[in-house]
C-alpha positions in Angstrom: -1.2 -11.5 -31.4 -4.4 -10.9 -29.5 -4.6 -8.6 -26.6 -5.4 -10.4 -23.4 -7.2 -7.8 -21.2 -7.7 -8.7 -17.7 -9.5 -6.4 -15.1 -8.1 -6.0 -11.8 -9.6 -3.8 -9.0 -7.7 -0.5 -9.2 -8.9 2.9 -7.9 -6.8 6.1 -7.9 -6.4 8.7 -5.2 -8.3 9.5 -2.2 -7.4 8.8 1.4 -6.4 5.6 3.1 -9.1 4.4 5.4 -7.6 1.7 7.7 -11.1 0.6 9.0 -12.0 -0.4 5.4 -9.1 -2.8 5.2 -8.8 -3.9 8.7 -8.0 -7.6 9.1 -6.4 -7.9 5.8 -3.7 -10.6 5.3 -1.0 -8.2 4.0 -0.2 -4.9 2.4 2.5 -3.8 0.1 3.0 -0.1 0.7 5.1 1.8 -1.9 5.9 5.4 -0.7 6.4 8.1 -3.2 6.7 11.1 -0.9 6.4 12.3 2.6 5.3 15.9 3.6 5.6 17.0 7.3 2.6 19.1 8.4 0.9 19.3 5.0 -2.0 21.8 5.1 -5.4 20.0 5.2 -9.1 21.1 5.8 -8.6 19.6 9.3 -5.3 21.4 10.0 -1.8 20.5 9.2 -0.9 16.7 9.1 2.0 14.6 8.3 1.2 12.9 4.9 2.6 10.1 2.8 1.7 9.7 -0.8 1.7 5.9 -1.6 0.5 3.1 -3.8 -1.2 0.6 -1.4 -1.6 -3.0 -2.6 -4.0 -4.9 -0.2 -4.2 -8.7 0.0 -7.4 -9.0 2.0 -7.5 -12.8 2.3 -5.0 -15.6 2.2 -6.6 -16.6 -1.1 -5.8 -13.3 -2.6 -2.3 -13.7 -1.3 -1.9 -17.2 -2.8 -3.4 -16.2 -6.2 -1.6 -12.9 -6.4 -4.8 -11.0 -7.0 -4.7 -8.0 -4.6 -6.7 -4.8 -4.7 -4.4 -1.8 -5.8 -4.9 1.8 -4.8 -2.6 4.1 -6.6 -1.8 7.7 -5.3 -3.5 7.4 -2.0 -2.9 9.8 0.9 -2.0 8.3 4.3 -2.5 11.0 7.0 -3.2 9.0 10.2 -0.5 10.3 12.4 1.4 7.1 13.3 0.9 5.4 9.9 2.2 8.5 8.0 5.2 9.1 10.2 6.2 5.5 10.0 6.4 5.7 6.3 8.7 8.8 6.1 11.9 6.6 6.0 10.4 4.4 3.3 10.2 7.2 0.6 11.3 5.7 -2.7 11.0 2.2 -1.4 8.2 -0.2 -0.2 7.3 -2.2 2.9 5.3 -5.3 3.5 3.1 -4.9 6.6 -0.2 -5.6 8.4 -2.5 -3.2 10.2 -3.3 -3.2 13.9 -4.7 -0.9 16.6 -3.2 0.0 19.9 -5.1 1.2 22.9 -5.3 4.9 23.5 -2.8 6.5 25.8 -5.4 8.7 27.3 -9.0 8.0 28.3 -11.6 9.2 25.8 -9.2 8.9 22.9 -9.7 6.5 20.0 -7.3 3.5 19.5 -4.5 4.4 17.1 -3.7 2.6 13.8 -0.3 1.1 13.4 1.8 -0.8 10.9 3.1 -4.2 12.0 5.9 -6.1 10.1 4.5 -9.1 8.3 6.3 -11.8 10.3 4.8 -14.8 8.3 7.8 -15.7 6.0 5.7 -17.7 3.6 3.2 -14.8 3.2 6.0 -12.2 2.9 7.6 -14.3 0.2 4.2 -14.4 -1.7 4.1 -10.6 -1.7 7.6 -10.3 -2.9 7.0 -12.9 -5.6 3.8 -10.8 -6.7 5.9 -7.5 -6.7 8.7 -9.0 -8.7 6.3 -10.6 -11.2 4.5 -7.3 -11.6 7.8 -5.3 -12.1 8.9 -7.9 -14.7 5.6 -7.6 -16.6 6.1 -3.8 -16.5 9.7 -3.9 -17.8 8.6 -6.3 -20.5 5.8 -4.0 -21.7 8.2 -1.2 -22.0 10.7 -3.4 -23.8 7.9 -4.5 -26.2 6.6 -0.9 -26.8 7.3 0.5 -30.3 10.4 2.7 -30.7 9.4 5.9 -32.5 12.9 7.1 -33.5 
């Protein structure tokens, strides 16, 4: 059987930059770990280590062709803290900004639940198909016993 290689946009590591993906249709955020007050060059910060799947447009959502970033650090205060209860699981969200609580501060980034049921189902379908393909690949792998 010939190997059918298909490239998808994948990058590894780094830090989540909300401004780079602002306005995206949906996010699938898989949370691997959460550290409270992790030491950083800018002082201690709450930090979530995640795989972030971004569906930038409705077309990407429809086609199931997202952008995937594995092993990304999310250290924006509210974004990271909201993920601490999701460790070992995933959430389907969008990204928004809220006005600052004090003059002179920048707007804060926040997750919002994806309330569009059709879009949510497409993300779930994508995730289920991805997991089924991964399980099939493991099952098809040679047994070296």
